[in-house]
C-alpha positions as CSV (number, residue, x, y, z in Angstrom):
1,M,65.0,115.7,106.1
2,S,61.9,116.6,104.6
3,F,60.2,116.4,100.9
4,S,57.7,118.1,99.3
5,S,56.5,115.2,97.2
6,S,56.4,111.3,97.1
7,T,59.5,111.2,95.5
8,V,62.7,111.9,95.1
9,T,65.4,111.7,92.3
10,I,68.8,109.4,93.4
11,G,69.9,108.1,89.9
12,Q,67.0,106.9,88.9
13,S,63.5,107.9,90.3
14,T,63.5,106.7,93.6
15,K,60.7,106.4,96.4
16,K,60.6,108.2,99.2
17,S,59.3,105.5,101.3
18,D,62.5,103.5,99.9
19,Y,64.8,106.7,101.0
20,D,63.8,106.6,104.1
21,R,64.1,102.4,103.7
22,L,68.2,103.3,103.0
23,L,68.1,106.0,105.9
24,D,66.4,103.2,108.4
25,N,69.1,100.6,107.4
26,T,72.2,102.8,107.9
27,Q,71.0,104.6,111.1
28,Y,70.5,100.2,112.5
29,N,74.1,99.6,111.0
30,K,75.5,102.7,112.8
31,T,73.9,101.3,116.2
32,E,75.2,97.9,115.8
33,L,78.8,99.1,115.2
34,A,79.0,101.6,117.8
35,K,78.0,98.2,120.0
36,A,80.3,95.8,118.4
37,S,83.1,98.7,119.0
38,K,82.6,99.5,122.9
39,G,85.6,99.4,124.7
40,K,87.8,98.3,122.0
41,A,91.9,99.2,122.9
42,E,93.3,97.4,119.5
43,I,96.7,100.5,120.4
44,T,100.5,100.0,120.7
45,I,102.7,102.3,121.6
46,S,106.8,101.9,121.0
47,N,109.2,101.3,123.7
48,Y,107.0,99.5,125.8
49,D,109.8,97.4,127.2
50,N,112.2,99.7,128.1
51,S,112.0,103.3,130.0
52,S,112.2,105.9,127.0
53,S,109.2,108.6,125.6
54,P,106.7,106.1,123.9
55,V,105.0,106.5,120.9
56,I,101.9,105.7,120.4
57,Q,101.7,103.3,116.7
58,A,99.7,104.6,113.5
59,G,96.7,102.0,112.9
60,S,95.9,101.6,115.7
61,I,92.1,102.1,116.8
62,F,89.8,102.9,119.6
63,D,86.5,103.7,121.4
64,N,86.6,106.8,123.0
65,N,82.8,107.6,124.5
66,G,81.2,105.7,121.6
67,V,83.4,107.5,119.0
68,L,85.6,104.7,117.4
69,I,88.7,106.5,116.2
70,D,91.5,105.2,113.8
71,V,95.4,106.7,114.4
72,I,95.9,107.3,110.7
73,S,99.9,108.7,111.9
74,N,102.4,108.2,114.5
75,A,100.7,110.8,117.9
76,T,103.4,111.6,120.5
77,P,102.0,112.7,123.9
78,N,102.5,116.2,124.3
79,V,105.7,116.3,126.7
80,A,104.2,118.9,128.9
81,G,102.1,116.3,130.4
82,Y,105.0,114.9,131.4
83,T,107.0,118.0,133.1
84,A,104.1,118.4,135.1
85,V,104.0,115.2,136.8
86,S,105.8,114.8,140.1
87,V,109.0,112.6,140.3
88,S,108.2,109.2,141.9
89,T,104.6,108.8,140.4
90,A,102.5,106.8,138.4
91,F,100.8,108.5,135.3
92,Y,98.3,107.4,132.7
93,I,98.7,108.3,128.4
94,Y,95.1,109.8,128.4
95,W,93.4,110.4,125.0
96,D,92.1,113.9,125.2
97,E,88.2,114.0,123.9
98,S,88.0,118.2,124.0
99,G,91.8,118.7,122.2
100,G,91.7,115.1,120.2
101,V,95.3,114.3,121.3
102,F,97.1,112.0,123.3
103,I,98.5,113.6,126.8
104,Y,100.0,112.5,129.4
105,S,98.2,112.5,133.5
106,A,99.1,111.8,136.7
107,A,94.8,111.8,137.5
108,A,93.9,107.8,138.0
109,P,91.1,106.5,136.0
110,T,88.5,104.7,137.2
111,W,86.8,101.7,135.4
112,S,83.0,102.9,133.8
113,D,81.1,99.8,132.6
114,I,79.2,102.0,130.7
115,L,81.9,102.8,127.9
116,Q,83.8,99.2,129.1
117,G,86.7,101.1,129.3
118,W,89.2,103.5,132.3
119,Y,88.2,107.5,132.4
120,N,89.1,110.5,134.1
121,G,85.9,112.3,132.7
122,N,85.3,111.9,129.3
123,D,89.3,111.2,128.7
124,R,90.1,106.9,128.2
125,A,93.5,106.0,129.2
126,F,94.8,103.9,128.2
127,F,98.7,103.2,129.4
128,S,99.9,103.8,132.9
129,M,103.5,103.8,133.7
130,Y,106.0,105.5,136.1
131,K,108.3,108.3,136.5
132,D,111.5,108.3,138.1
133,S,112.8,109.8,141.2
134,G,115.1,111.9,138.4
135,G,112.5,113.0,136.4
136,T,113.7,111.5,133.2
137,L,112.0,108.1,132.6
138,Y,108.8,106.1,131.6
139,E,108.9,103.1,134.0
140,A,107.0,100.4,133.8
141,K,104.9,100.3,131.7
142,A,101.3,98.8,131.4
143,K,98.5,98.7,129.4
144,L,95.1,98.8,131.0
145,E,93.2,96.0,130.8
146,Q,89.0,95.2,131.5
147,E,88.1,95.5,134.8
148,N,87.3,91.8,135.1
149,K,90.6,90.7,133.5
150,I,94.1,90.1,135.6
151,R,96.0,92.8,134.7
152,Q,99.9,93.4,134.3
153,V,101.5,94.3,137.5
154,S,104.3,94.9,136.6
155,D,105.5,97.4,139.8
156,Y,102.8,95.2,142.0
157,G,101.3,98.0,141.9
158,E,97.8,97.1,142.4
159,V,96.0,95.9,145.8
160,G,95.5,92.0,146.4
161,S,99.0,92.0,144.6
162,L,101.4,89.3,146.1
163,V,105.3,88.8,146.8
164,M,107.3,86.8,148.3
165,G,109.8,88.7,150.8
166,S,110.9,90.0,154.3
167,S,110.6,92.9,156.3
168,T,113.0,95.2,157.9
169,E,109.6,96.2,159.9
170,F,110.2,92.2,162.1
171,T,110.8,92.6,165.6
172,L,113.8,90.9,166.5
173,N,112.5,87.4,169.2
174,T,108.4,88.3,169.0
175,I,106.0,86.3,166.7
176,H,103.8,87.8,163.7
177,D,100.8,86.1,162.9
178,P,99.4,86.5,159.4
179,G,98.2,89.9,158.9
180,K,100.6,92.1,160.3
181,T,101.0,95.5,158.4
182,V,104.0,96.6,156.7
183,T,104.8,99.5,154.3
184,G,106.0,98.4,150.7
185,G,109.4,100.5,151.2
186,S,110.3,98.2,153.9
187,I,110.3,94.9,151.9
188,V,112.9,92.9,150.6
189,V,112.1,90.7,147.8
190,S,115.2,89.1,146.4
191,T,119.0,88.5,146.1
192,Y,121.4,88.0,144.0
193,T,123.0,84.8,142.5
194,S,124.9,83.6,139.6
195,G,123.7,84.7,136.6
196,G,121.2,87.4,138.0
197,I,118.2,88.0,140.2
198,N,116.7,85.0,141.9
199,L,113.5,85.2,143.9
200,S,114.1,83.3,146.9
201,C,114.4,83.3,150.5
202,E,118.0,81.2,151.3
203,G,116.1,78.2,153.4
204,G,113.5,80.4,154.7
205,S,115.2,83.7,155.8
206,I,117.0,86.2,154.2
207,Y,120.5,86.8,155.8
208,Y,122.1,89.9,157.1
209,G,125.3,88.6,158.5
210,T,128.3,89.8,156.6
211,S,126.3,93.0,154.4
212,I,124.3,90.2,152.2
213,L,121.4,92.7,152.5
214,S,122.6,95.6,151.2
215,T,124.9,93.9,148.5
216,R,123.1,90.9,147.3
217,S,119.3,91.7,148.1
218,V,116.9,94.0,145.3
219,S,114.1,96.2,147.1
220,L,111.0,96.9,144.3
221,G,110.5,99.9,146.2
222,L,106.6,99.0,147.0
223,V,104.5,101.2,147.2
224,G,101.0,101.1,149.5
225,T,100.7,99.2,153.4
226,W,100.5,95.0,153.0
227,I,99.9,92.4,155.5
228,T,102.0,88.7,156.0
229,L,100.0,85.8,154.8
230,A,102.5,83.3,157.2
231,R,103.7,83.1,160.7
232,V,106.7,84.8,161.1
233,R,109.7,84.5,164.0
234,Q,112.9,87.4,163.5
235,S,115.1,85.3,166.1
236,S,118.2,87.1,164.9
237,S,119.2,90.5,163.7
238,S,121.3,88.7,160.9
239,V,118.3,87.0,159.8
240,Y,115.2,88.1,158.3
241,P,112.5,85.6,158.0
242,G,110.7,84.9,155.0
243,C,107.2,85.7,154.4
244,L,104.4,85.8,151.8
245,F,103.0,89.4,151.0
246,Q,99.6,90.6,149.8
247,R,98.9,94.5,148.8
248,I,95.7,96.5,150.7
249,S,95.6,99.6,150.5
């Protein structure tokens, strides 16, 4: 902005230097506001605790690539993005910067220290969830938290996750030292008891006899590669020893 004289008229006659100071203060406040709101993600969705499609709720406010965005009314991500996600696949709710809308995408975000958020390019991700094998559900919803915080692991999907259970990959009459690798899909993690599901190994083992494994056990359908954290030995074809597992990839 340029001025042809030493003063400008804003209501009463105001000196140009005073107006410049006002502009400087405004820019300073804008910069401080951007610093204070960096990484802000006060965002909520409906149906968080079930498998129905989510809606971003009015009143949510978040920072995307340095711009503070206020959700004035409820917003539903375009269903076309969900349709494009393969079945049995994790996906995310993103804010699409170029389109100015929320979208679904299976592209995994990465953490940005500079922007303090989970990004794919200029688009920020806020929630992860899972598309079931039937291709109709929005399962295992979890909000993406800051990199240095402990994050919810509703599907045991993150490297470093721990789970107590057994594996059908154990070999009969063989001692398995800590560090044996197994696939997540082979891990049985729980047995039914009265009143619901109880995470137990029934005295250190999960029993297969009389079809208990097939009728009373629950497999989470874990993904990735896991390792045992204790020595185990399967002494009988009907008994799978319980063990603590950790995901490594």
